[in-house]
MDAnalysis code that builds the backbone (N, CA, C; Angstrom):
import MDAnalysis as mda
import numpy as np

u = mda.Universe.empty(387, n_residues=129, atom_resindex=np.repeat(np.arange(129), 3), trajectory=True)
u.add_TopologyAttr("name", ["N", "CA", "C"] * 129)
u.add_TopologyAttr("resid", np.arange(1, 130))
u.add_TopologyAttr("resname", ["UNK", "UNK", "UNK", "UNK", "UNK", "UNK", "UNK", "UNK", "UNK", "UNK", "UNK", "UNK", "UNK", "UNK", "UNK", "UNK", "UNK", "UNK", "UNK", "UNK", "UNK", "UNK", "UNK", "UNK", "UNK", "UNK", "UNK", "UNK", "UNK", "UNK", "UNK", "UNK", "UNK", "UNK", "UNK", "UNK", "UNK", "UNK", "UNK", "UNK", "UNK", "UNK", "UNK", "UNK", "UNK", "UNK", "UNK", "UNK", "UNK", "UNK", "UNK", "UNK", "UNK", "UNK", "UNK", "UNK", "UNK", "UNK", "UNK", "UNK", "UNK", "UNK", "UNK", "UNK", "UNK", "UNK", "UNK", "UNK", "UNK", "UNK", "UNK", "UNK", "UNK", "UNK", "UNK", "UNK", "UNK", "UNK", "UNK", "UNK", "UNK", "UNK", "UNK", "UNK", "UNK", "UNK", "UNK", "UNK", "UNK", "UNK", "UNK", "UNK", "UNK", "UNK", "UNK", "UNK", "UNK", "UNK", "UNK", "UNK", "UNK", "UNK", "UNK", "UNK", "UNK", "UNK", "UNK", "UNK", "UNK", "UNK", "UNK", "UNK", "UNK", "UNK", "UNK", "UNK", "UNK", "UNK", "UNK", "UNK", "UNK", "UNK", "UNK", "UNK", "UNK", "UNK", "UNK", "UNK", "UNK"])
u.atoms.positions = np.array([
    [125.054, 150.838, 120.075],
    [125.794, 150.225, 119.025],
    [124.802, 149.568, 118.066],
    [124.998, 149.795, 116.831],
    [124.147, 149.255, 115.798],
    [124.895, 148.230, 115.002],
    [124.117, 147.209, 114.673],
    [124.714, 146.210, 113.800],
    [124.167, 146.383, 112.403],
    [124.939, 146.080, 111.565],
    [124.542, 146.196, 110.180],
    [124.208, 144.806, 109.662],
    [123.063, 144.689, 109.023],
    [122.645, 143.434, 108.436],
    [123.314, 143.339, 107.077],
    [124.094, 142.322, 106.968],
    [124.831, 142.207, 105.726],
    [124.224, 141.176, 104.781],
    [123.684, 140.153, 105.348],
    [123.263, 139.074, 104.469],
    [121.882, 138.570, 104.894],
    [120.875, 138.686, 104.081],
    [119.526, 138.183, 104.338],
    [119.228, 137.060, 103.369],
    [118.678, 135.986, 103.928],
    [118.275, 134.865, 103.083],
    [116.765, 134.693, 103.227],
    [116.081, 134.494, 102.150],
    [114.642, 134.264, 102.257],
    [114.356, 132.910, 102.905],
    [113.321, 132.861, 103.769],
    [112.930, 131.618, 104.461],
    [111.706, 131.042, 103.758],
    [111.768, 129.779, 103.440],
    [110.616, 129.141, 102.794],
    [109.732, 128.524, 103.870],
    [108.500, 128.979, 103.941],
    [107.550, 128.476, 104.928],
    [106.859, 127.239, 104.369],
    [106.894, 126.163, 105.141],
    [106.244, 124.922, 104.726],
    [105.366, 124.424, 105.877],
    [104.276, 123.806, 105.546],
    [103.355, 123.282, 106.550],
    [103.970, 122.063, 107.232],
    [103.735, 121.965, 108.528],
    [104.197, 120.792, 109.279],
    [103.242, 119.614, 109.115],
    [102.089, 119.867, 108.550],
    [101.059, 118.843, 108.432],
    [100.878, 118.469, 106.969],
    [100.600, 117.219, 106.765],
    [100.323, 116.771, 105.407],
    [98.848, 116.419, 105.302],
    [98.269, 116.689, 104.184],
    [96.851, 116.397, 103.954],
    [96.676, 114.892, 103.820],
    [95.562, 114.376, 104.295],
    [95.328, 112.942, 104.142],
    [95.209, 112.586, 102.664],
    [95.630, 111.417, 102.378],
    [95.556, 110.951, 101.000],
    [94.102, 110.725, 100.624],
    [93.784, 111.126, 99.430],
    [92.422, 110.913, 98.947],
    [92.243, 109.434, 98.656],
    [91.237, 108.844, 99.292],
    [90.988, 107.418, 99.113],
    [89.532, 107.185, 98.797],
    [89.115, 105.957, 98.980],
    [87.729, 105.587, 98.750],
    [86.861, 106.238, 99.830],
    [85.863, 107.054, 99.463],
    [85.052, 107.742, 100.479],
    [84.184, 106.784, 101.295],
    [83.933, 105.593, 100.807],
    [83.121, 104.620, 101.544],
    [83.936, 103.783, 102.510],
    [85.239, 103.951, 102.504],
    [86.104, 103.154, 103.370],
    [86.358, 103.910, 104.671],
    [86.229, 103.178, 105.774],
    [86.474, 103.741, 107.104],
    [87.684, 103.036, 107.683],
    [88.561, 103.811, 108.235],
    [89.754, 103.239, 108.840],
    [89.681, 103.425, 110.348],
    [89.823, 102.324, 111.072],
    [89.792, 102.362, 112.541],
    [91.059, 101.718, 113.080],
    [91.518, 102.274, 114.176],
    [92.637, 101.631, 114.857],
    [92.071, 100.537, 115.752],
    [92.938, 99.706, 116.248],
    [92.497, 98.637, 117.151],
    [91.865, 99.231, 118.409],
    [92.412, 100.318, 118.906],
    [91.861, 100.962, 120.107],
    [90.473, 101.538, 119.820],
    [90.299, 102.143, 118.630],
    [88.986, 102.675, 118.262],
    [87.952, 101.560, 118.162],
    [88.345, 100.461, 117.550],
    [87.443, 99.322, 117.401],
    [87.077, 98.729, 118.764],
    [88.050, 98.600, 119.650],
    [87.785, 98.072, 120.994],
    [86.833, 98.990, 121.757],
    [87.034, 100.305, 121.645],
    [86.144, 101.259, 122.328],
    [84.737, 101.185, 121.752],
    [84.622, 101.044, 120.443],
    [83.316, 100.927, 119.803],
    [82.594, 99.659, 120.242],
    [83.313, 98.546, 120.321],
    [82.714, 97.290, 120.780],
    [82.277, 97.374, 122.239],
    [83.111, 97.994, 123.078],
    [82.764, 98.138, 124.494],
    [81.516, 98.999, 124.646],
    [81.429, 100.072, 123.880],
    [80.261, 100.947, 123.943],
    [79.010, 100.209, 123.473],
    [79.147, 99.409, 122.426],
    [78.016, 98.634, 121.909],
    [77.544, 97.615, 122.942],
    [78.484, 96.925, 123.571],
    [78.111, 95.950, 124.618],
    [77.376, 96.641, 125.761],
    [77.902, 97.776, 126.195],
    [77.298, 98.507, 127.319],
    [75.895, 98.985, 126.956],
    [75.733, 99.516, 125.756],
    [74.419, 99.994, 125.321],
    [73.421, 98.849, 125.216],
    [73.859, 97.729, 124.664],
    [72.981, 96.567, 124.527],
    [72.582, 96.026, 125.896],
    [73.535, 95.944, 126.808],
    [73.225, 95.465, 128.163],
    [72.220, 96.385, 128.843],
    [72.371, 97.687, 128.666],
    [71.433, 98.639, 129.267],
    [70.036, 98.469, 128.669],
    [69.956, 98.267, 127.369],
    [68.653, 98.054, 126.728],
    [67.988, 96.780, 127.233],
    [68.753, 95.714, 127.367],
    [68.203, 94.447, 127.864],
    [67.737, 94.603, 129.307],
    [68.556, 95.288, 130.136],
    [68.168, 95.529, 131.533],
    [66.876, 96.323, 131.605],
    [66.777, 97.389, 130.809],
    [65.578, 98.216, 130.826],
    [64.348, 97.420, 130.396],
    [64.500, 96.601, 129.366],
    [63.382, 95.795, 128.884],
    [62.961, 94.769, 129.942],
    [63.940, 94.141, 130.591],
    [63.641, 93.154, 131.632],
    [62.924, 93.824, 132.801],
    [63.413, 94.983, 133.227],
    [62.773, 95.689, 134.336],
    [61.368, 96.152, 133.970],
    [61.181, 96.584, 132.749],
    [59.856, 97.009, 132.303],
    [58.883, 95.837, 132.297],
    [59.335, 94.700, 131.807],
    [58.490, 93.499, 131.781],
    [58.133, 93.066, 133.199],
    [59.117, 93.099, 134.077],
    [58.889, 92.682, 135.470],
    [57.934, 93.658, 136.166],
    [58.069, 94.956, 135.896],
    [57.172, 95.953, 136.498],
    [55.741, 95.754, 136.011],
    [55.577, 95.452, 134.733],
    [54.243, 95.199, 134.189],
    [53.628, 93.968, 134.835],
    [54.438, 92.923, 135.010],
    [53.945, 91.697, 135.648],
    [53.544, 91.965, 137.096],
    [54.360, 92.750, 137.803],
    [54.043, 93.067, 139.206],
    [52.763, 93.894, 139.313],
    [52.559, 94.798, 138.379],
    [51.322, 95.587, 138.385],
    [50.112, 94.671, 138.209],
    [50.230, 93.695, 137.310],
    [49.128, 92.757, 137.081],
    [48.868, 91.908, 138.322],
    [49.938, 91.425, 138.951],
    [49.794, 90.614, 140.167],
    [49.170, 91.447, 141.282],
    [49.605, 92.701, 141.413],
    [49.045, 93.571, 142.452],
    [47.565, 93.822, 142.209],
    [47.173, 94.014, 140.954],
    [45.757, 94.231, 140.636],
    [44.933, 92.992, 140.980],
    [45.466, 91.809, 140.658],
    [44.764, 90.565, 140.998],
    [44.635, 90.407, 142.507],
    [45.685, 90.772, 143.228],
    [45.667, 90.672, 144.687],
    [44.638, 91.635, 145.274],
    [44.586, 92.861, 144.736],
    [43.579, 93.821, 145.208],
    [42.173, 93.286, 144.953],
    [41.964, 92.685, 143.778],
    [40.650, 92.121, 143.467],
    [40.295, 90.995, 144.435],
    [41.273, 90.137, 144.728],
    [41.026, 89.020, 145.656],
    [40.704, 89.541, 147.051],
    [41.452, 90.530, 147.499],
    [41.169, 91.089, 148.833],
    [39.815, 91.791, 148.860],
    [39.457, 92.453, 147.760],
    [38.137, 93.082, 147.679],
    [37.027, 92.054, 147.747],
    [37.218, 90.919, 147.086],
    [36.224, 89.844, 147.128],
    [36.099, 89.282, 148.536],
    [37.214, 89.179, 149.232],
    [37.181, 88.674, 150.619],
    [36.415, 89.642, 151.508],
    [36.634, 90.935, 151.321],
    [35.902, 91.936, 152.124],
    [34.405, 91.839, 151.835],
    [34.062, 91.698, 150.547],
    [32.635, 91.544, 150.193],
    [32.036, 90.300, 150.834],
    [32.771, 89.190, 150.805],
    [32.295, 87.949, 151.398],
    [32.100, 88.116, 152.910],
    [33.040, 88.795, 153.550],
    [32.914, 89.024, 154.996],
    [31.671, 89.860, 155.301],
    [31.412, 90.859, 154.459],
    [30.213, 91.689, 154.673],
    [28.938, 90.862, 154.515],
    [28.896, 89.978, 153.531],
    [27.723, 89.129, 153.330],
    [27.536, 88.160, 154.491],
    [28.630, 87.610, 154.995],
    [28.535, 86.673, 156.117],
    [28.034, 87.395, 157.366],
    [28.475, 88.633, 157.569],
    [28.019, 89.380, 158.748],
    [26.521, 89.648, 158.682],
    [25.994, 89.837, 157.468],
    [24.573, 90.132, 157.304],
    [23.714, 88.866, 157.215],
    [24.351, 87.734, 156.944],
    [23.592, 86.496, 156.732],
    [22.948, 86.026, 158.041],
    [21.831, 85.345, 157.886],
    [21.138, 84.836, 159.071],
    [21.631, 83.414, 159.351],
    [22.813, 83.361, 159.973],
    [23.377, 82.069, 160.361],
    [23.709, 82.127, 161.840],
    [24.000, 80.972, 162.386],
    [24.329, 80.858, 163.805],
    [25.546, 81.737, 164.119],
    [25.541, 82.373, 165.268],
    [26.625, 83.304, 165.657],
    [27.978, 82.590, 165.709],
    [27.983, 81.350, 166.198],
    [29.219, 80.579, 166.251],
    [29.763, 80.348, 164.841],
    [28.895, 79.963, 163.901],
    [29.320, 79.742, 162.511],
    [29.808, 81.035, 161.872],
    [29.130, 82.137, 162.181],
    [29.528, 83.437, 161.637],
    [30.921, 83.802, 162.113],
    [31.189, 83.648, 163.405],
    [32.517, 83.974, 163.943],
    [33.591, 83.072, 163.331],
    [33.261, 81.787, 163.174],
    [34.211, 80.855, 162.585],
    [34.498, 81.234, 161.121],
    [33.457, 81.579, 160.376],
    [33.629, 81.962, 158.968],
    [34.435, 83.254, 158.858],
    [34.116, 84.239, 159.690],
    [34.869, 85.501, 159.651],
    [36.323, 85.296, 160.064],
    [36.559, 84.396, 161.014],
    [37.940, 84.073, 161.412],
    [38.709, 83.444, 160.254],
    [38.027, 82.533, 159.530],
    [38.669, 81.928, 158.348],
    [38.975, 82.978, 157.282],
    [38.047, 83.879, 157.076],
    [38.256, 84.935, 156.080],
    [39.446, 85.808, 156.477],
    [39.538, 86.149, 157.753],
    [40.675, 86.972, 158.212],
    [42.001, 86.244, 158.014],
    [42.010, 84.934, 158.282],
    [43.243, 84.150, 158.076],
    [43.633, 84.103, 156.595],
    [42.628, 83.923, 155.732],
    [42.908, 83.903, 154.290],
    [43.451, 85.254, 153.838],
    [42.829, 86.336, 154.288],
    [43.299, 87.682, 153.921],
    [44.711, 87.914, 154.437],
    [44.964, 87.494, 155.685],
    [46.305, 87.666, 156.250],
    [47.339, 86.871, 155.455],
    [46.959, 85.661, 155.034],
    [47.873, 84.841, 154.230],
    [48.179, 85.529, 152.901],
    [47.145, 86.090, 152.268],
    [47.368, 86.807, 151.002],
    [48.262, 88.027, 151.204],
    [47.988, 88.790, 152.246],
    [48.778, 90.006, 152.498],
    [50.207, 89.642, 152.865],
    [50.381, 88.655, 153.742],
    [51.737, 88.239, 154.117],
    [52.461, 87.612, 152.937],
    [51.716, 86.965, 152.055],
    [52.317, 86.313, 150.899],
    [52.907, 87.274, 149.890],
    [52.596, 88.563, 149.984],
    [53.172, 89.533, 149.051],
    [54.689, 89.552, 149.150],
    [55.208, 89.376, 150.345],
    [56.656, 89.326, 150.510],
    [57.260, 88.160, 149.760],
    [56.535, 87.055, 149.693],
    [57.016, 85.885, 148.962],
    [57.050, 86.144, 147.462],
    [56.170, 87.021, 146.970],
    [56.196, 87.350, 145.546],
    [57.565, 87.891, 145.149],
    [58.115, 88.784, 145.991],
    [59.397, 89.394, 145.665],
    [60.528, 88.381, 145.782],
    [60.429, 87.451, 146.723],
    [61.440, 86.402, 146.843],
    [61.416, 85.526, 145.602],
    [60.228, 85.165, 145.128],
    [60.120, 84.341, 143.930],
    [60.675, 85.076, 142.715],
    [60.420, 86.374, 142.630],
    [60.942, 87.166, 141.508],
    [62.457, 87.179, 141.554],
    [63.020, 87.380, 142.741],
    [64.477, 87.421, 142.883],
    [65.087, 86.079, 142.486],
    [64.475, 84.983, 142.937],
    [64.990, 83.661, 142.584],
    [64.884, 83.420, 141.085],
    [63.778, 83.814, 140.481],
    [63.606, 83.626, 139.047],
    [64.635, 84.456, 138.291],
    [64.926, 85.671, 138.751],
    [65.918, 86.518, 138.105],
    [67.298, 85.879, 138.178],
    [67.607, 85.267, 139.316],
    [68.913, 84.638, 139.454],
    [69.024, 83.406, 138.576],
    [67.944, 82.652, 138.456],
    [67.961, 81.459, 137.622],
    [68.044, 81.850, 136.148],
    [67.345, 82.926, 135.761],
    [67.311, 83.334, 134.372],
    [68.509, 84.145, 133.936],
    [69.437, 84.443, 134.835],
    [70.598, 85.257, 134.490],
    [71.678, 84.370, 133.909],
    [71.896, 84.442, 132.591],
    [72.860, 83.585, 131.923],
    [74.142, 84.328, 131.580],
    [74.305, 85.555, 132.073],
    [75.489, 86.329, 131.711],
    [76.714, 85.944, 132.512],
    [76.535, 85.137, 133.525],
    [77.682, 84.779, 134.363],
    [78.472, 83.651, 133.751],
])
């Protein structure tokens, strides 16, 4: 069975979208949500930069302290070698070498205290709370 088309009407096609109004090209429009997201991103980026700078400064300081400690321990080893070669009484030599070993042990054991002091200083210097 065929139907006969009796009446055709032309359909006008129109866009569902409207073009944005032409405005000032230097003006930026942000919604409150866009502005909040931009501020949050800025805060996060700034905090990361500050953290990185603080860690870099602390690493540089630790490298300097470690170098000084190595120099001090090297000087102690040199002193111990000189005392062993020196022409002094055996009792005095043993006493001096014992003192040197105690000083070296104190320096080596004290390295752990360096990190405790750094942690305490970091907690005291943290003003973000």
